[in-house]
N, C-alpha and C positions, 0 to 999 in steps of 0.2 A: 514558628519557624517558617510561616507561609511566605513565599515572596510577595514584594508590595504590588507586583503586576497582576496577582490573582483577584479575579472580581467577586464580589461578595453578593451580589443582589441584581436583580433585573434593572433597577433604577441605576446602579453604578454602571452596568453595561451600556444604558443609554447615554449617561454622561460621558463616559470614555469614549463611546462611538463617536459623539458629536466632536469632543475635543481632538480626536485623531483626525477627523475629517477636515477641521479647521487648521490644525498646526501638525501635519503627520511627522515631521522631523523632530519637533518637540516631544511629542508623544513617544516615538521609537527611541530617542535619547534617554529618556526618564526609564524605558524598560530596560535599556542597555546598561545603565548604571548598576544594575544588580549582579553583573558578572564581573570577574577577574580578568583585567587587562594589563598586559604589560607596558603598553602605552595606548592612551587616549585617542579617539579619532580627530582628524583635522576636520572633517566635514561628515555630517550624518548620511546625507544621500546626494549622489550625482546621478542624473538620468536623462536619457532621451530613447524613446521607443523606435526611432526610426531605422537604426542600424542594427539592432539596438546596442546600448551601451549603458549598463546600470552599475554602480559602485555604492556599496554601503559601508559605513563606518571606514572611509578610506583614511589611510595612514595609521589606523590602530594596529597593535601588536598583539598577539595572544596565542595559546595552545588552547583548543578546545577540551583536550583531555584533562588540563588542569582544572578546568571548570567543571568535568564529570567527575573528577576523581580527588585531586589533591587538595581543593578547597574544603572537602567534606571531612577529612580525615581528622580535624581536632574536634569535631562535635559529632560526626557521624560515622568514625572509624569502625566500630562494632556492630553498626546497623547493616542488616542484610542489604546487599546491592542486587544481587541476581540469586534467584531460586531456579534451579534447573529440574524439570520433571521429565523422567527419560521416557522413552517409548513404551517400554514393558513396566506396568505399574508394580512389579515385583522387584524391580531394580530399585536402588538406593537414590533418592534425590540428592543432588548437589547444591549446596547453600554457601555462597561467597560474600563476606562482609565487604564493606568499601576498602578495608585496609588490605584484606586479601587480594581482591580485585586489583587494586593498585600495584601491588607486589607482581601479580601474574602478567599485568600489562607491561610492566617495566622489564621483565624478564623476556617476554615475546618481543619487546622492541629491541633488546640487546641483540637477541637472536636474529633479529632482520638485519641489524647492522653487522653482525658477524658475516652474513653472507652478502654483504656488499649493498644493501638496499638503503639509499639516501634519499634526501629532501627532493621532491618532484617525480621520483620514481612512481611507477603505477605496478601494483600488486593485485592480482586477481584471486578472489577466494571462491572455491566450488566446494562447499561444505555441507555436512547435515546440521540441524539446530542443535549444536553442543556447544558448552560454555567458550570452547576455544575459538568458536566463530566471532563472538561478541568481543572475547579479548584480543584476537587478531586485528579486528576492525579498530579497535582503540589505540593499539600498538602501532599500526601504521600511521594513523592520525598523529601519534605522540612523536614521531620521528620525522614528520613533515611529508611523508611519502603519499600517495593517492590510492584509496581503495576502490576496487571494481568488484563488488559482489554479484555473481552470476548464481542464479537459483539452481541448486543441485538436482536438476530434472530435466535441465536442457540438454539437448543432444551434444555429441561431439563437435558436431559441423558448427552449431549455434554457439558453442564455447569457444571454438576457435576464432570465428568471427569477432567476437568480443574482445578476446586476448589480442588480436592482432590490429583491431581498430586502436585500441589504447597502448599497443606496444608494450605489454607488461613485461617486466623481467623475472618475476617470481609467480608460482601459483602454490597456494596453500590448500590442501584437500584432505581426503581421509580414505582408507582403505575400502570402506563401504558405508553404506548407510541403512540404519535400522529405521523402516516405516511400515507400521502396521505389523502384518504378519510376514512383511517381505524384507529382503535385504537387498540392497542395490550396490552394484559395483562402481563405486565412484571413480576410484583410481584409473580403472580400466577405460572409462570414458575420458579422462584427462590424457592418458597415454595416447589414446587415439587423435585426440584434437592437438597433441603438442608435435604430430608428424608434419602439421604445417604452421608451427609457430616457433619461428627461429629467435625470436626475441626472448624466449624463457630459458633463463640460465639454471635456475633452482626450483625444485619442487619439495615442499615439506608436507609430509604425510601423517595425519592423526590416526593412531590406531583405535577404531570403534567397533569392529567386528572380529577383531582377533585372526584376520587371514592374512596371507603371505603374497601380496601382489608383486608384480614385476617391479623392481627397483633398478633403476638405470645409474649405474656407479658414476660419481662425480656430478650427478643432477639431483638424485632422488635421496631424500634423507628423513628417518623417523623423527617426527616432531617432539615426542615424548622423551627420546634419548638426547636430542640435542638441547632441550632447554634446561635440562636437570642442572647443569654447571653454571647458567646464566646468572649474572647479578640481579637482585632485586630492586636495584635503583638506577633510574634512568633520568637523565634531565630532559624536559620537553623541548622541542625546537620551537623557536619563536617564529610565527607565522605572521604574514600580513592578513589582515582581515579578507582581502580579496584573492588571497591565495587558494588553489583548488583544494577542496577536502575530499570529494568522491567523485567519481563518474558511476552513473547507473543507467543501464541499457533499457531502452523501451521500444516496442516494436513500432515500425514507421510503415507508411503507406507504400513506400517503395520496395519493402520486403527487407531493406537493410536496416539492421537496429541502429537506433540512434543514442549516441552516449550523452545524457542530460548531466551538465555540469553544475555542480553546487560547490559553494566558497565557505571559508571558514567563519567569518564573523557573523554575517547576516544569517546564515542557516542555525547558528547556535542559539542566536537571541530568539528567532521565530520558533524553532522546535521546543525549546524550554516554554516559551510564552504560551504557546497553543496547547501543550500538554497540559499545563498546569490549569489553564481555564476550562478546557472542554471537559476534562475529567474531574475537575475539582479534586484534586489529589490533596490528602492531608497527610501529616508526618508519619503516622503510624500505619498508613494503608498498605495492602499488597494489590498491585496492580497487574494484570494480565492482558496482553495483545497475543492472539492466537496465529498471528501472520508468521511468515518466514522473513529471515533478515535479508534474504535474497531480493526483497520487494522493497520499495521507498517506505511502506507501512513499518516494517522491521526497522529501517534505519532510524527512522523518526520517532516510533512510538514503542519500540522495544529497548533499543540502545540509547540514542541520545538525549531524546525528550525526558524520559524517566531519570536517568543519571544525572543530567544536569540540574534537576530539581531535588536530588538526593533521596530518589524514591526506591521501593523495593519492585523490581520488575521479574516476571516469570517468564521463563524460556521454556518452550515446550517442543519435545523432540517428536512426538508421536502425530497421531490422526485422530479425528474425533470419533471415529467409530470403531476403535480397536482398544481394548478387546471387546468391547461393546458400545452400542451408541449413546452409553451414560458417561463416557470418559471425561467429556468436558465438565460435566457437573460434579464428577467425582473429584477431579482437580481442584474445582473451586472450593468445594468443602474441606479438602485435605488441607489446603495452604490458606484458607480463610480469604479467599479473594474479594477484594472490594470494588473494583472497576473492573469490568469484562468487555473486551473488545473483538468482534469477531465480523465474518462476512455474511451477507444474506445467503449466499450459496450453501454455507455450512448450515446456516439456521434452516433453510427449506430441505435440506438432506436429512437433518435430524427430526424434522416436523414428520417426513415421511415414515421415520422408523417408529412413531406412535408415542404416546405421551408417559407410558409408564418408565422410560428410561429417564425422564427428567423429573417425575414425580417422586423417585426414590431417594432424592436428595434435598435437603433443606434449603440450601443457597441463601440461608438468612444473612450472611456477611455481605451480599451484593448490594452496593449502593447506587452504581451507575452502569447501565449498559450502553453499548456502543455498537454501531455498524460501518463498516467501510468497503469500498472497491465498486459498488454499484448502487443505484437506488434501491431502497427495500420496498417490495410489495407490502398492500395493507394487510394481508392474511399473515404473512410471517412476522410482520411488525406486532400485530396482536398475539399472535402465539408467543413470542419472545417476551412480550410486556406480561402477558398473564402467567405463562409457565414458568419462566425463568425469574423475571422481575418480581413475580407476585403481585402485580399492579401497584407497586409501591416504589418502583425505580425509574427514574427517567431515562429514555433511549436518546442518545446523541446519535444522530444519522449523518455522519460527518462526510461533506464533499470536499475533495481535493484531489491533486493529482502528483505524479511522479516530478512534473515539471515545477508546481508550487511549493515543494519540499514539505509543506506542513497542512494542517487543516484550513480551510478558508471560510466556509459555511457550515454551521454545526450550532445545536443546542449547547450551553453550558452548564452541564450538570443540572441542578434543580433552580438554576438562576434565570431560565428561560421558557417561555410557553412551548407545549409539544403540540405536533399536528402530524399524524401518521402520514408517511410517504414525503415529508418535506424536511428538507435538510435544516431550514431554518434561516436564521439571521447570520449576516457576516460578522466575523470577530472584528472588534475595534482594530483600526488600522488597515482593514481590508476595504477596497472601494470597488464592488462589483456593479455593473450596469447591464440593463438589456438594451439591445439595439436590433433595428430592423436589417433586412438583407443590404442595404446601401450604407449601413453604418449610423444611421441617425438614432440618438438617444430615444428610448422610449421611457419617459419618467413617471407615467400613472402606474396605479397598481390594477391588479386583475387583468394582466397582460401576459403575453407569451413573446419570447425574443431570444436573441443569440446572446450567450453569456460572455461578457468581457470583463477585463479588469483596467480600471483608466489610470491607476497610480501604481508605482512598484511596491513591492513589501519585501521585507529584509531576506526571506528565503527563496525568493523566486530564481529560476534557473538562470546562469548568466550565458550560457553557449551549449551548443552541441559540440562535443569533443571533436576538434580537428576539421570542422565544417561549420564556421559561424554563419554561413550564409543559408545554411538549411534551418537553423534556428530562427532567423529572420523571416525566411519563407513561411514556415511552418506557425509561427505564432503571432509574428508581428506585421504581416504583410497584408493581412485581409482588411483591417480597418486602421485608418491612420490614428498614430497615438495611443493605440490599445493593444493590450494582450488578449488574444482570443484563444478561449479555453476550448473550443471546438464543441462545447456542450449547448443544447438549447435548455430552456428554463422557463418557468412561469412564476410570476410574483403574485401572490393572493393578496386580498384587501386589507391585510394586516402587513403586507411588506415582506412575508416570509418566502423563501424560494424553495422551488421543487424542481429538482432537476429531471428532465424528461429525456435524456439521453443524447448520445452523441448526435451531431446535425447530419451525419452521413447514416445515422439509425433513425432518421425520421422519414415517415412514410408520407407520401403527398397523395391523397386518394380524393379524386374529383376535386382539386383545389384546396382541400382540408389537410393541414399538417398535423400529423400525429406522432408523438413519440412511441418508439418501441416500448419504453417502460411501462407507459399508460396503457397500451393494449394487453401487454403481458400480465400486469397487475389485474386487468379484468378476467382474463383467461384463468389466472391463478386462484381467483376467488372461488371458482367452480370447486364443490367440495371433491371431486374425483380427480382434480389435477394436482400433481406433484411441482412440476416446472414447466415453464415453457419459453419459448423463444419466436420472436416475429421478425419477418422481413418482408420488404417490398419486391414485387416481381412485376415485370411489364404487363399492362392491361390494356387491352383494345379500346375499352371505353373510358375507363376511369384515370387512365394514365398508368396509376400502379394501384395492385392489388394487395390484399394482406394475405401472405403464406404463413402458417403457424405450424411449429414443430412442437408437440405436447408429449410429455411424460405423465401418464396417469398412474394412480395408485393400483398396488397389487390387487388382482382379482376382477378389475374393471374391464367390462367388455369394451375393447376398442373398434367400435361400430358405428353406423350411421347414427344410431340413436345417440351415443355420446357425443359425435360431432354436434349434432343437432342441440343437445342440452349446452355445449361449450358455446356455440354461435349465440344462443339463447341469453346466456350470462353475459356476453360481450355487448350485446344490443342492449340490455339491461342496464349495465355498468356505464356504457359510453354513448351508444346510439347506433343505428343501423349503418352509419358511415365506418364504423369501425369493424364491421363484420368480416371475419375472416374468410376469404374465398375458398382457400384450400387448408385443410388440417390433416397433417400427418403424424401419426403416433410414432413415437421414437422410444428406445430405451434409455437413451442417453443424449447429451449434447456435445458439440466439440468444444471443450474449454482448455483455455491455457491452466497451467499448475497453480496459477494465483485465482482461479475461478473465474476468470473473464470469458464470456461466451464468444467464439470467433464467429460473428456474423457474416465476416466476408465469405466464409465457406458455405454458410446456410444460403447466402444471398446467391451464389453461383449454382447451387443446387436448385433452388426455386426458379432461377432464370433458364434452368435446362443447359447451363454451360459449365458442368462439373468435369469437364475432360482435364483441366489443369488447374488444380488447387495448390500446387506448390508443395513445400514440406510440411507435412503434418506430423512429423516424428516428435515435436516438442509439446503436441498436445498431451492432456491427462490421460486420454484413451484415444489413441489414433485409430483403433478398430471400428469405433462407432461412426466414422465418416463414411465407411463402405456400407454400413447399414442404412444410414440416410440416403446416400446415392440411390440404392438399389429399392428403397422405398419411395422415390420421388414421385409425386402426382402431376402428371403432364396436363 
C-alpha cells in the first residue's frame, strides 16, 4: 500500500530528480494523482516571483481532511492513527484508530459550527500536546476555517499579537499544561491576552489539570462538556486548492511576527510526498516526531504528512528529561518506534546527561533517525548514530523552513548517501541553487554561496497574512526571480548541500566568511564542551572578531586553561582564522521554546549594546539573559 511517489532506491531518486527538473508540472501532476479531489485542476502551476503570485492546482476542489481521514476508512479504519504518550509515564497512553479519529474530528467540527465558526474564519489554538490539539486542527480544516496554532509557551503579549493580526474569533485552550514536573496555567495566559483582543467571541477550554480557572460567562465553555452531544458525522467543506489552510507565525527582524500563509492543495501534496520519501514509511511502521504542533514541524510531520499517508503517528505531551533523561528511549521501546525525528538541541542536552540513560534501552525497532531545526554538529551526529541508531540507522538531517512548508533538502531513509553535518540532496521537484552576493548562479561544486530556490514547489508560502508586501520584500526582493532562503550553504564535490547558517549569522573575519554553525561545530568537538553559540562583534583590525558563549560539562574548570584548549580545538578543526577572540562561559543560552538560539541577543551583548534587548519573556529561560549580560567580556 505504499504510494507510487515513494522512491525505492538512489538510482530511482536520480531518475526522478532529472524528470522533475525537465518537466516540473508533469512531475507534480503525477504525484497529485494519488489524492482524492472533488474536482481536478485546470492548471498545475502558474507563477511569477516578482510580486510574487504562485498558484498550484488552480481550479481544483478538495478538503485535506478527506485525504487525511475519510479515504483511509475502508482499508485502515481499525489502524492506529495517533498514539498519545502522556507527560507522566504512569498515566495511560491513548490510542485512536482512523475511525475513532474521524468521529472525534467530526464532533469537534460540529461544535465549532455550533459556536458560529464558518469557512474563512480564523481560530487560534493555544494548547498542550494532547490529542484534542490535533483533532481541533483537523476539525478547523474540515469546515473550511483557518487554524493559527500558537505554541503554548508564548507570553500573553505574544499571543495577543498573533490573535489580533489574524483577527481570530475563537480560541481553543486548556486549563493548564503538564510539562515535566511543572504545571503551567494556560487559561490564565489566554485571559490576560484577551483583554486586548476584541475579535474573540468564544473560548473552548480542555480540562487537562483538573483546575477551576476563571470562566467568563457567555464566552468560555468547557470543551469536554460541550462536545458530548455533538454528532459524529460532519460533511467536509469543499475548498479551492488555493484557499487558506493555516497561518503560522514566525519571528521577524522587525520584531512584529509575520503570519506565514499556507494553502490547501499544494501543501497537502508536498507534506504527504516529503513525509513518505524522507522517512521511507512502511505500512506497519510507528513514526514519532518529538516536535510541538505549535511549530511547522508539528503541522507537517506530526499531523498532516503522516495522516495523509495513513501512518501511525506518536504525539508526546512531555519533555525528554522527565522523569529522567531516558524518557525518549523508553517511549521508543514502549511503542516500537520505527522512525524517530527530533532536534539537535535535544540530542546535545541528552548527550550531556551521559550514555547510561540511552544504553538502558534496546532501540532495536528504530529504522530511520532524523534531525530538524538547525544544522547538527558532527559530535552530536556521531553520538546519535552510535548510541541511538546502533550504527545501523540512516540519519536524515532535514533542511527546511516554516515558509517552505515541507522538507526540501535531506537524505531519503536508506536510499541516499550520508555525510555527517550535510543535509544532503534536494528532493525531486526542488531546485536549489547557490548564488553570489550579486545574484549570479554558482554552478560548480566545492563552493559556498547564498541558498536560493529558482522554481516554485507546491507547499511554498503564498503570502504573509495581511501584508503581502512584507512577503515580497523578505523572500523575493533580494534576487530576481528567486526565493531567497536567508541561509548560506556549501555544496561538496558530490553535490551534497551543507547548511552553514543564516546569512546574518555569518561572521566576516579579515574578509573570510564563516558560518556560525561551522565554528560551533569545531568548539563542540572539544570533549569538555556541551554546547556553544558564536556571534561576530566589531574588531578594529579584522572587521569582526568571534565571540563564543560556551557551556562546559559539569566539573570542568572554567578557566584560562579550558579557554586555551577550546581555541586549540578550533584552530585544529578550521584554522587560526576561526579562533575565538573571546570565550564567555555560561550555564545556558537564550533559546526560543522550539530550541532556536536567539543570536540577536548574544550579538548585542558581544557588541556591548545590551541595554535594550526587547521582550525576552518568550524565551525558554529568560533568566539566563541576565547571567550572560553580567558575564560580558569587554
